[in-house]
N, C-alpha and C positions, 0 to 999 in steps of 0.2 A: 393681532390688529388692535388698534386703540378703540375705545368706546366713546361715544359722544353724549354730553349732557349740556345743561345751560350754565353759563358763567354767572356767579353771584353779582349783585348790583354794586357792591361796595368793595373797596380795597381791603378793608378789615375782614370782610367775609371771605375774600379770596385768600388772604393770608392764613385763615383758619381751616382751609381745606386740608384734610388729612392726607398724608403721603400714601398713594395707592400701591397695591402689590403689582399691578400691571400699568403700563402707560395709559394715561387718561387724557382725552381731548374734549374740551368744553367749547361750545359755540356761544355766540353773543347775539341776543335778541335785538340789542340796540344798534348793532353794526354788522350786517350780513357779510360773511367772509372772514370775520375776525375769529381766531381760535386761541385758546389757552391750552398749551401742552404741559402736562405734569408727568414727570418720569418717576419711576420707583426710587430713584436716588433723592427725590425731593425737589429736583430742579423744575422751575416753572419758567416758561418762555411764551411770549406773544408771537403769533404767526398770522399771516393773512393768506387766504386762498384766492389766487388770481386765475381768471379764465381769459384766454386770448386765442383766437383762431380755432376754437373747438378743443383746445388743450388746456389742462389745468396744471398749475404748479403752486407750490407753497413757498412763501418767503418769510424768513424770521425777522421780526421787528426788534426784539430785544428781550432781555431777562426781566422777570417779574419777581420781586422788585429789582431795580428801582422804578421801572416803568409802571405808571398807574394805569387803571382801566381807561380813564379819560384820555391820557396820552396815547394809549394803544388804539383807541377808537379814532382819534384824530389822524394818526399816522396811517392807519389802515384805509380810512376814507380818502386820503390824499393819494395813496398808491393805487387804489381801485379807480379813482378818477383819471389818473395818468394812464392807466391801462386802457380805459375806454377811449381816450384820445389818441392812443397809439404811441404815447411817449414812453421812454425807458423807465422801468420800475425796478431796476437792479438795486439791490441793497449795497451798502458799503462792504467791500470784500473783507473776508475774515482770513487772517494768516494762520498758518499752522501753530505758530507760537501762541497766538491769542486763543485758538481752539484748545491747545494743550493746557493752558492755564485754567480755562473754563472747565475742562474735564477734571483736573486735579482738585479744583475747588468743590466740585459737586460729587466726586467719587468718594470723598471723605476717607481717604486712605490714612492709615496710621502705622507707626512702628517701621519695621523693615520694608513693608509694602510701599509706604510713602517714600522711603529713602531710595528704593529700587526705581520707582517711577521718576523721581527727580534726577537720578543718574541717567536714565533713558532719555529724559528731556535734554540733558546736556549733550548726549551722544547724537541727538537728532538735529544738531545745529544747522546742517545743510538744508533742512526743511523749514526752518523757522520763518523765513521771509516769504515763503511761497503761499499763495492762496490755496485753501483746502479744496476749492472747487476746480482747481487747475493742476493739482498734483497728479502725476502719472506714475505707473509702476516703476519706470526707470529712475525716478527721483528717489523713491523709497529704496530701491535696490542699491543705488549709489550710497545712501546713508548706511545701509547694512554692510556694504563692502568696506566702508571706512572704519567700521567697528570690528572687523574680523581679527585684527591684531589683539583684541581683548579676549578672544575666545568665542567658541560657538555658543556657549550658554548666554553670554552677553548679547550676541547677535539675536538669539531667540527672544530674549526679554525685550530687546529694542523693537523687534517686529511686533511683539504682543502689545507694547505700549502704543506704537503708531496706529495699530489696528483699533485700539480702544479710542484713541483721539478721533480717528476718522469715523468710527461708528457714532461717537458723540456728536460729531458735526452733521452726520446724516440725520440724526434724531432732531437736531435743532434747525434743520433746513439750510445749513451752510453749504452743503454739497449734496449731490444726488446719490453717490454710492461710495462704499468703502473699497478703495482700490487695492488695499492690502489682501483682501480675500482672493484676489486673482493670482497672487504670487505663490510660488511653490513652498511647501512646508519645509521648515528648518528643523533638523534633528540635533539634539544636544550630543556633543561628543562625550563618551564615557570618560570619567576621570578616576584616578587611583584613590581619591579621597585625601583628607588631611593626614599627615604623618602622625603616628601614635605608637608608643611603646605598650606592648600587651604581654610580653613574657614576664611571669611573676618575679623572677630573679632581677630582671632589669627594672621592673616597676619599683621594687624595694630600693634599688640604688637611686632611682629618680626621686623618690620620696625623701630619702636621706639627704640628697643634694638640695631639694626644695626647702626642707626644714632647717638647713644650715646656710641659707642664702645670706650673703654678707653685704649686699647692696642696700638700697633704701629699705628701712623697716616696713614702711607702708606697702611697698611692692612685695616684700617677703611674705607679709600676711595675705596679700591678694593671691599669691601663688599657692599658699597652703590651703586657703579656703576654697580656691578653685579646684584643687585636686580632690578635695573631700566632698564638694557639692556637685561637681561636674556639670555646672550650668554653662551656657555660652559665655565667652569672655566679655562680649558687649553687655550682657545682662549683669555681669558682676561689676565691671569697672564703673558703671554709672549708678550703682546702688547707693541709696541714701538711708540714713538711720531710721527714718520714719517707716520704712518698709519692714523693719524687724520687730518681732515680739519675742524678746529673749526669755520672758517668763513662760510663754507657751512653746518656746523653741520652734518658731515658725518664721519663715521669710516669705513675704508675699511680693512677687515681682509684678508690677503693673502691666496691663495688656499692651500699652503703647511701646514697651521695650522688649516684648516677646516676638519671636519670628512669626508665630501664628496669630498674633494680635489678640491673645487671650491671657487673662491673669493666670499666673502659675505659682503654686504654693510649694516651697521647699522645706521639708522637715530638717531641723538642725540636730546633728549628733552632739554628744557631750563634748567631743573634741572641738567641733566647730564653734559651739557655744562658748567654750573656754577661750578660743582664739579671738572671738568677737569681744569678749570681756576685756582682753588685753588691748585690742585695737582701739576700743573706746577712749582709753587714756591718751592715745596718740592723735586721733582724728575727730573725735566728737566735738562739734561746734554748733549744736542744735539739731533738731529733727530733720531739717532740710539739708544738712551738710552731707557731703559725700563721704563714704567709708574710706575711699582711696583718693585723697586729693593729690593733684600733681604738684611737683616741687615748684614753688614760686609762681603758681598759676592763677592767683587771684580768684579762688573759689571754683576752679575747674577741676575735673577729675583727671586721673592719669590718662594718657593718650592710648589710642588703639594699638600702638606698637610696643607699649611698655612691657607687657607680659612676655611677648616673644623675645624682646631684647634681653630680658632677665634670664630666660631659658638659654639663650645663646651665651650669655655671660657664664652660665653654669657648664657650658661645653656641649650643649645640644644643638644640632643642626635642625632648625625649625622648618626647613624645606624638605628634609629627608628622614629625620629621625623622630622628632617629637615637637609639636607646637602647642600653644595654649589651648586651642580647640581640641587637641588630641586627647585631653583628659576625659572627654566624653566617650571616646572610643575605648579608652583604657577601662573605664568603669563598666561600660556595656559588655566588653569581652570578659572581664573577670567575674562579673555578677552572673552572666549567663553560664559560664563554665562552672560556677559554684552552684548551679541549678536553683537559682532564686526565681521568684515569680516573674515570668516574662512580661506580663501586662504591667506589673508594678514598675519594672525596669523601664519599659517604654514610656510610661506615664512620667516617671522621674526625669527622663530625658526630654519631656515635653514633645514627644513624637506622636502621641495618641490623639485622635479626633475625639474630644470629650463628649460630643453629642452621641457618637456611636457607642461610647463606653458607658452611657448613662444607665443602661440596663445591666451592666456587669458590676459596677461599683457605685454606691452612693458616696457622698463626700466623707462621711464618718468612717465607713468601711475602708475607703481608699487610704485614709491616713493611718488606719490600723495596720495596713499592709506596708505602707511606705516609711513610717517612722522606724520600725525595726530594720527595714532594708537599708536605710541610710546609716543607722548605727552599725549594722553588720559590715558595711563597706568601710567605714572609718576604722573599725577594729581590724578588718582585713589588712588595710594599708599599714597599720601599726605593726601587725605581725610580720608583714613583708619587710618593713623598714628595720625591724629588730633582728630578723633572722640572719644567721650566718650564711654566707653564699653557698657553702657546701650542703646546707640543710634544705635549701629551696629547690623545688623541682626544676631541672634544666629544660625539660620538654614543657610545652604548653598543655599541661594536664593538671588541673587543681584537684588533688586527691581529697575525697570527702573527709577521710580521717585527719588529714592535715589541717582542714578548715573547721573541724569540730571544736566547739567550745565546751 
């Protein structure tokens, strides 16, 4: 439940109200019935409580800002007077599209979360023109059905997005209930995951192919660095030079480009550091420039499909054998088989909840573990690359003595 206190007298004082941990509702001494609702997201909106026929309901007047306290009082007084006289006091209807944009504005999503929400907004086009207070379960179900061809996971994310928009609308008084809560639960369909090569002999052949790529030089460097850092392809292709401290051998990926919306530090092995030194000659055009600029792209990075296209050029089926994202599975499999520190591996893959890990590793200790891990992996790939086919284990069993330095 929201708690109620008094609204400050000036707009400046209202703007200075700190964001609460729980929804906060303030009443106005100057205009009975006027309320200011403040959500944990920082959203502020003016509302008026109307009583008619022994029943009460709340109507949203507008966001704060831009609506001032004087404007809110005037509008609330007009609505309350109309209610006394028995005239209609319905507010201007709010469409799903408008409600969705309001939700996106105040949810403050970043990175992949923002991109996922924007895609869901596109997929919910059949709802855009509908009033949120008149949307029924059948409307939402129709939108979900239209997205089934994109897979069960897309449908699940769309339903989640619509539910968030409707809950936001309820909070702002645009509708009475979240209709999505009455729909049946959607379960994600298990998938086989992205294809990746994990057999050591085949990994060696893959690295040999990557290191002799004859296409664009920039793309060749992207493949070699991706294989040795095993970050997500999207995190790599948009990398800029300002993110790298070559002296400290560290790459700091900003939170907005990470799947978990948290900054991620990648230790650089000597091999990767050498590759970056060579790449600087090709692509460095200031700290803000991309490491991997697209051909003739006027300052744009390589496209999302460039790395997979390069792998296909090398003869790999990116839908069945190995894709750019598959380098992560390759690294995880080889490092776990080599009995490396499991927590360090998961952290290197940016899979770990860093709040949960706070008691296990502090920042300095973590780098003490991960710096040698990344060097170990680059050295492992070099061994696999150089090994004769007959000397590499044919079974997936990385023998300790074979990996001993």
